[in-house]
C-alpha positions as CSV (number, residue, x, y, z in Angstrom):
1,X,89.3,44.1,71.8
2,X,90.1,45.0,75.4
3,X,93.7,45.4,74.6
4,X,92.5,48.3,71.9
5,X,90.2,50.0,74.0
6,X,92.8,50.3,76.5
7,X,95.4,51.7,74.0
8,X,92.7,53.9,72.8
9,X,91.9,55.4,76.3
10,X,95.9,55.8,76.6
11,X,95.8,57.9,73.2
12,X,93.1,59.7,74.0
13,X,94.9,60.6,77.9
14,X,98.2,61.6,75.9
15,X,96.4,63.9,73.5
16,X,94.4,65.7,76.3
17,X,97.7,66.2,78.1
18,X,99.3,67.6,75.2
19,X,96.3,69.8,74.6
20,X,96.6,71.0,78.1
21,X,100.3,72.1,78.0
22,X,100.1,75.9,78.3
23,X,102.7,76.2,75.6
24,X,100.3,74.8,73.0
25,X,98.9,78.0,73.2
26,X,101.4,80.4,74.5
27,X,100.8,83.7,72.4
28,X,101.7,87.7,72.4
29,X,99.3,90.5,73.5
30,X,100.0,92.9,70.9
31,X,99.7,95.9,73.7
32,X,103.0,94.8,74.4
33,X,104.2,96.2,71.0
34,X,102.2,99.3,71.6
35,X,105.1,101.7,70.9
36,X,106.3,99.8,67.7
37,X,102.5,100.0,66.4
38,X,102.5,104.0,66.6
39,X,105.5,103.9,64.2
40,X,104.4,101.1,62.0
41,X,101.6,98.5,62.3
42,X,103.0,96.1,59.7
43,X,106.4,96.6,61.4
44,X,105.0,95.8,64.8
45,X,103.5,92.6,63.4
46,X,106.8,91.5,61.8
47,X,108.2,91.8,65.3
48,X,105.6,89.6,66.8
49,X,106.1,87.1,64.1
50,X,109.8,87.0,64.8
51,X,109.1,85.7,68.5
52,X,107.7,82.4,67.2
53,X,104.5,82.7,68.0
54,X,101.2,81.9,66.4
55,X,98.2,83.2,68.4
56,X,98.0,87.0,69.5
57,X,95.6,89.3,71.2
58,X,94.5,92.4,70.1
59,X,94.4,95.7,71.6
60,X,93.1,97.8,68.5
61,X,94.1,97.5,64.6
62,X,96.8,100.3,64.7
63,X,96.0,102.5,61.6
64,X,94.5,99.8,59.5
65,X,91.1,98.7,59.5
66,X,90.1,95.6,60.8
67,X,89.8,93.8,57.2
68,X,93.5,95.2,56.3
69,X,94.7,94.0,59.9
70,X,93.4,90.6,59.3
71,X,95.0,90.3,56.0
72,X,98.2,91.5,57.6
73,X,98.0,89.1,60.3
74,X,97.2,85.8,58.0
75,X,100.0,86.9,55.6
76,X,102.7,86.2,58.9
77,X,100.8,83.2,60.0
78,X,99.4,85.0,62.9
79,X,95.9,84.1,64.5
80,X,93.8,86.3,66.3
81,X,92.5,84.6,69.5
82,X,91.0,87.3,71.3
83,X,90.7,91.4,71.5
84,X,90.0,93.9,74.1
85,X,87.2,96.3,73.9
86,X,86.6,99.2,76.2
87,X,83.9,99.6,78.7
88,X,83.0,103.0,77.0
89,X,83.1,101.2,73.5
90,X,81.1,98.5,74.3
91,X,78.3,100.5,76.0
92,X,78.2,103.2,73.0
93,X,78.1,100.6,70.1
94,X,78.1,97.3,71.0
95,X,76.8,96.4,67.3
96,X,80.1,97.8,66.1
97,X,82.2,95.9,68.4
98,X,80.6,92.7,67.4
99,X,80.8,93.5,63.8
100,X,84.9,94.0,64.2
101,X,85.0,90.9,66.2
102,X,83.5,89.0,63.7
103,X,85.6,90.5,60.9
104,X,88.8,89.4,62.7
105,X,87.3,86.2,63.5
106,X,88.3,86.2,67.3
107,X,86.9,83.8,69.6
108,X,86.9,86.3,72.8
109,X,86.5,89.9,73.2
110,X,87.3,91.0,76.9
111,X,86.5,94.0,78.4
112,X,89.9,95.6,80.2
113,X,89.0,97.9,82.8
114,X,85.9,98.8,84.7
115,X,83.5,101.7,84.2
116,X,84.6,104.0,87.3
117,X,83.2,106.9,89.2
118,X,85.2,110.1,89.9
119,X,87.0,108.4,92.8
120,X,88.1,105.6,90.9
121,X,86.9,103.1,93.2
122,X,85.3,99.9,92.1
123,X,82.5,99.6,94.5
124,X,79.7,97.0,94.9
125,X,77.4,99.9,93.6
126,X,79.0,99.8,90.3
127,X,79.8,96.1,90.0
128,X,75.9,95.1,90.1
129,X,74.9,97.1,87.1
130,X,78.3,96.4,85.2
131,X,77.3,92.4,85.9
132,X,74.1,93.0,84.3
133,X,75.6,94.9,81.3
134,X,78.0,92.2,81.0
135,X,75.1,89.6,80.9
136,X,73.4,91.7,78.3
137,X,76.5,92.0,76.2
138,X,77.6,88.5,76.7
139,X,74.3,86.9,75.3
140,X,74.6,89.0,72.5
141,X,78.0,88.0,71.7
142,X,76.9,84.3,72.2
143,X,74.5,84.7,69.5
144,X,77.5,85.5,67.2
145,X,79.4,82.5,68.5
146,X,82.2,84.9,70.3
147,X,82.9,84.7,74.3
148,X,82.6,87.7,76.1
149,X,84.7,88.4,79.3
150,X,86.3,90.8,81.7
151,X,89.7,91.1,82.8
152,X,89.9,92.3,86.2
153,X,93.0,94.8,86.8
154,X,93.3,94.7,90.7
155,X,90.9,97.6,91.6
156,X,88.1,94.7,91.8
157,X,89.7,92.9,94.5
158,X,88.9,95.5,97.4
159,X,87.1,94.2,100.3
160,X,83.4,94.5,100.4
161,X,81.5,96.2,103.6
162,X,80.3,92.7,104.6
163,X,83.9,92.2,106.3
164,X,83.7,88.5,105.7
165,X,86.6,87.9,103.2
166,X,84.4,88.5,100.2
167,X,85.6,91.2,97.4
168,X,83.6,93.0,94.9
169,X,85.3,90.7,92.2
170,X,83.2,87.7,94.1
171,X,80.0,89.7,93.3
172,X,81.2,90.4,89.8
173,X,81.4,86.3,89.2
174,X,78.2,85.7,91.1
175,X,76.2,88.1,89.5
176,X,77.2,87.0,85.9
177,X,76.2,84.1,84.2
178,X,78.8,81.8,83.2
179,X,77.0,80.8,79.6
180,X,77.7,84.3,78.6
181,X,80.5,85.7,80.8
182,X,83.9,84.3,81.4
183,X,87.2,85.9,82.9
184,X,90.8,86.8,81.9
185,X,93.1,86.7,84.8
186,X,95.9,89.0,84.6
187,X,98.4,87.4,86.7
188,X,100.1,90.5,87.8
189,X,97.3,92.6,88.6
190,X,95.7,89.7,90.5
191,X,98.9,89.3,92.5
192,X,99.6,93.0,93.1
193,X,96.1,93.5,94.7
194,X,97.0,90.9,97.2
195,X,95.2,87.9,95.9
196,X,96.8,84.3,95.2
197,X,96.1,83.6,91.7
198,X,96.2,80.1,92.4
199,X,93.6,80.3,94.9
200,X,91.4,82.3,92.4
201,X,91.8,79.7,89.9
202,X,90.8,77.1,92.1
203,X,87.9,79.1,93.7
204,X,86.3,80.0,90.1
205,X,87.5,76.8,88.0
206,X,85.2,77.1,85.3
207,X,85.1,81.1,85.1
208,X,88.9,81.4,83.5
209,X,89.1,81.2,79.9
210,X,92.5,82.9,79.1
211,X,95.4,84.5,80.9
212,X,97.8,87.3,80.9
213,X,101.4,86.5,81.9
214,X,103.9,89.2,83.3
215,X,106.3,89.4,86.3
216,X,106.7,91.7,89.2
217,X,109.8,93.2,90.5
218,X,111.1,91.4,93.4
219,X,110.7,93.4,96.6
220,X,107.9,95.5,95.1
221,X,105.0,96.0,97.6
222,X,101.6,94.2,96.9
223,X,97.9,94.5,98.7
224,X,97.3,97.5,96.5
225,X,93.9,98.1,94.5
226,X,94.8,101.1,92.5
227,X,95.4,99.1,89.4
228,X,98.4,100.9,88.2
229,X,102.2,100.7,88.9
230,X,105.0,102.4,87.3
231,X,106.7,100.3,84.2
232,X,109.7,99.5,86.3
233,X,107.6,97.4,88.5
234,X,107.4,94.9,85.6
235,X,110.2,92.8,84.7
236,X,111.1,89.8,82.3
237,X,109.0,86.8,83.3
238,X,111.1,84.6,85.5
239,X,113.2,87.3,87.1
240,X,110.6,88.6,89.6
241,X,108.6,87.5,92.5
242,X,105.5,85.5,90.9
243,X,106.0,81.9,90.9
244,X,104.9,81.0,87.7
245,X,105.4,77.2,88.0
246,X,102.6,76.8,90.7
247,X,100.4,79.4,88.8
248,X,100.6,77.7,85.4
249,X,100.4,74.5,86.8
250,X,97.0,75.4,88.3
251,X,95.7,77.0,85.2
252,X,96.1,74.1,83.0
253,X,94.4,71.9,85.5
254,X,91.4,74.2,85.6
255,X,91.4,74.3,81.8
256,X,92.7,77.9,80.9
257,X,92.7,77.7,77.2
258,X,95.1,80.5,76.1
259,X,98.0,82.3,77.6
260,X,99.2,85.7,76.4
261,X,102.3,87.4,77.4
262,X,101.7,90.8,78.0
263,X,104.9,93.1,78.5
264,X,104.7,96.5,80.1
265,X,108.0,96.7,80.9
266,X,110.4,100.0,79.9
267,X,112.5,97.5,77.5
268,X,109.8,95.2,75.7
269,X,112.1,94.3,72.8
270,X,114.7,93.0,75.0
271,X,112.3,91.5,77.8
272,X,109.6,90.0,75.4
273,X,112.3,87.5,73.7
274,X,113.7,86.7,77.2
275,X,110.4,86.1,78.7
276,X,109.2,83.6,75.9
277,X,112.6,81.8,76.3
278,X,112.0,81.1,80.1
279,X,108.6,80.1,79.2
280,X,109.0,77.8,76.7
281,X,111.7,76.0,78.6
282,X,109.6,76.0,82.0
283,X,109.1,72.6,83.8
284,X,106.0,71.9,85.4
């Protein structure tokens, strides 16, 4: 009996270890194929399938309705795990976003960019009411069995007036309820803002649900909170300055559930397969 128990525990441990491997849930953010989607939505989905992925994250449904888009995904064996919805869209018609999310069958909906004033600075004064919105929206999504979250773009890591190392992002995390609001780490934007992605993962180990994976050109300056760079600042994953061995190891440890390659390089059709090749061969 004792031997059976030990072998059972060993099996459970092995299954858990396998489930924790980021490659088991490595997918594509379809925004990577935005130019191709404008030419042909179904053609872009054919490309996504050709990269050998199953899981995808949506950034709209091209020229198709959500119902049509889901049929096209299913016909290619693609699973819509999450989607992005803009702050204005969520604020204007939350019910419509929830309806589309349910139609598409996604598990997550992420707001990808904060609401900003004319000066485009993400301040404490913006963060606090936005956190209240997120709590309200997150509660509504939870009632429908969907997790709501926010995707920081780097503007959120601006230091607060307190001068104690706190950032506006810290306020956003503190004032949102974990049961209603999770976060999607975009490694590139966190790194560009001067943050250490590993420290961020470890600082809020229960709040990060998914991750965007993309790399930064070697020598490109960091510590900037603008949330924007030229396309040439993004490169094939594994050829830039971001240490993905260290980051993915930490992400697995804190339980990040899904990983999406997001290509914003000038040459996605070349870089996407090369990035996947690197990530699938990575030794952690």
